[in-house]
Steps between C-alpha positions, in 0.01 A plus 500: 500500500273648761775486767734678265234764440453548875880522548519770235198680644643486859835631378323781310292583816822490709687732259197738483487504878871581528472766231202656698705495823796664322268775360343558840842521667621745234195719549554485879865603453402791273243612759753483775747696292229769428411513871871555584521780245189665646639480844820666391308774324284548813810529717645761268176696492485485882851636526408792265179570690694491828736761359210718388349461849822607658523798269135594563544468876803728470304750294204524742687480821408772758834676453456525127136612530614774742780597257258509208244711696769747598604518135141574398469768767827670393391468137824308439329184364521615137861393497403134568144455380318573182240768557185458295260778412124447479534520118745206504264295710198587290674419178626162622234414756540124454871515560476705822225318685735430791619859544455618857357852524641720772274767647586785737364431843360847541275450198382166631432635843303794366282269287425275793405779733224625269 
């Protein structure tokens, strides 16, 4: 009777151990699948960021900065850029925190000389 009880108990422990191993392997497989999905997402994001970097490098290249500065000097930049008044900036101050202000150099030089 006792030996039968130990046999049943050992079989139950064996089955419980096998079940635990299967659950752990399933969790590991799910984690590996999730890691693979994250790696794919990371690669896609890196490709997109690389494209943005290429576009940004193109936008701020010395040739383009020279062209933009010439357009500003000739007052031709209104064709390509949105020109904001002080009223626009004051009304939507939070939206235009990154707006670069352009000053005339003569005004700056006069203020520094005083």
